[in-house]
N, C-alpha and C positions, 0 to 999 in steps of 0.2 A: 504494500500500500504506500502510495506517495501522496500525502496531502499537504496542505499549507502549514500545519503545525506538527504533524507526526509523519515519520517515515518508518515503515516496518519492513524488514527483509528476513526471509527464511523463518517466518513465525508460523507455528501451528497452534491449533486450539486444544491440543491434548486429546484426552479421552473422548470418544464418540458416545452418544447416548445409546442405551440398549434398545430403547423403543424405536420402532420403525413405522413410518418414515421419520418420526421425531417424537420427543416427549409430548404428553398431553398439553394442550394450550388451554389455559383457563383465562377467561376475561371477566374482570370486575366491572360491573355496570349497574347503574341505578342509584338514585339518591332522592332524598326528600328535601324540598325547599320549605323551610319553616314558615309558619304564619307570621312570626315576629322577627324583625331585623335584629341581628346581633346575638342570636341564640343558636345553639347547636355546635357541631364540631368545627365548623369552618367560618362561622359568621356570614355564611353565604345567604343572600336573600335577593330574590327578584320578585317585585310586587305582583307582576302579572302571573307568576308561577307559584305564588304562595299557597302552601297546603297541598302541593302536588308531588307525587312520586313519579319520576321520569328517568329515562336512560336511553343510551344508544343500543337498543335491543337488537336491531338488525345486524349490528357488528358482531354481537354474540352469535346470532343465527348463522352468520357467514363464516366466522373464523374459529369459534370456540369448541373445544371438546368438553369444557365445563364452564358453568356460569356461577359466579359468586356475587352476592349483593348484601346489602344491609339496609336498615331503615324502612323496609316495607311492612305493611300490615299483611296478615295472611291473605286477605282478598286481593290486595295489590300484587302480591307475589304470584298468586294463581293467574291473574290476568297477564302479567308480564311473561310468565312461563308459557302460557298458551300462545301469546304473541310470538315468542321466540320459536316455539315448535312450528307454528303455522308459517312463519317467514322462512325457517330452515327448509321446510318441505316445498313450499310454493315458489320460492325465489332462488334457492341455493341447492336444490337437488339432494337434500339430506333427508334422512328418515326422521319422522317425529319421535321424540323421546331419546334421541341419540346424544343429546347434550346433558351432561351430569349437572344436577342443580344443588347449589349450596347456599347457606345463609350464615352470616357472621353477626354475632351480637355479644354484648357484655352481659354477665349474669351475676346475680347475688342471691344465694339461697340462704334464708334465715328462718327463724321460728316465728317471726312477726313480719308481715308484709310491709308495714310502714317503716320499720327499722331497716329492712333490706333495701327498700326504695331509697331511703335517705342516704344509705351508704353507697349505693351504686351511683346516685346523683353526685355525691361528693367526689367519687372517683372520676366520673366523666368530666366534671367541671375542673377538677385539678389537672387531669391529663390534657384537656383541650384548652384550658385557660379561658373559657367562655361559659356563660350561664346556659343552662338547659331548661327550656320551658317544659311543662308537663307533657305536651303532645310529642315533642322531640325526644324526651326521655323515654317515653313508652315505645318509641320506634327503635331506639338504640339498645334498650336493655330489657331483659327478662328478669324479673325479680319477685321475691315473695317467699312463701312457704314452699316446700318441695312439691306439694300438690298444685300450687299456682304455676310453678315453673313447668312441671310435667304437662299440665293442661295447655299452656301456651305453646310449648314446643310441639305438642301433638297437633295443635291447630295449624302450625306451619307444615308439619308432615302431611296433613290432609290437603294442604295447598300445593304439594308437590316437592317440598324440600327433601332431598335425599341425604345430605350431609350438613352438619352444623359445626361451626367453628366458634368456640366459646372463649371469651376473654373474661377472666375473673374480675369482677367489679367490686373489690374490697381492699381495705387497707392491709389485711393479712391475706395475701393472695394464696399462700401455701395452704392455709386452713380452708379457704374457699374452694380450692381445687380438690382437697380431700372430701369436702362436703358434697361437691358436685359428683365426684366419683362414687361416693357412698349412697347418695340419696336421689340422684337424677339419672345417671347413666344406666343403672340396672333396669329402669322402666322401659328402656329402648333397646335392650339387647336382643330381644326376639324379633 
């Protein structure tokens, strides 16, 4: 390679991936535009799009082996997944259901829903250095008693989520991971 800033000679990339023709490509797409300016993880707000979950879902349909998102309600997730499947089949010659579906969220499992909610809110606001309004918090986090959390994850499973990525939303993340492993994961093993 000979560019303006770098020149590379006799360079190889090293090991080749085992997967053929390439490793799975996952595309992260979709986001919620908060109702209120200055809330949520990025402080992003467009008045005309306030309160909407949107994303470049055709890009997922065209390129992805897997789709991961956050911030969607179960209903919005179901609609986006259907849009991706339909676009993949109708516009890109791919089979429906061929794109693996995932969801990422913060979680706090506690014995009291209000305490779990307060702790995950504290974690999100500390991490992002921005306030979270109630609606945005509900989109980013699953929190409450084990039963609350299991019910909410189940609603996403019914909406088509196949894999969840959980970020512990607690000051003591190690204890929160143990609690999730003990009280949440067993409900989804079968």
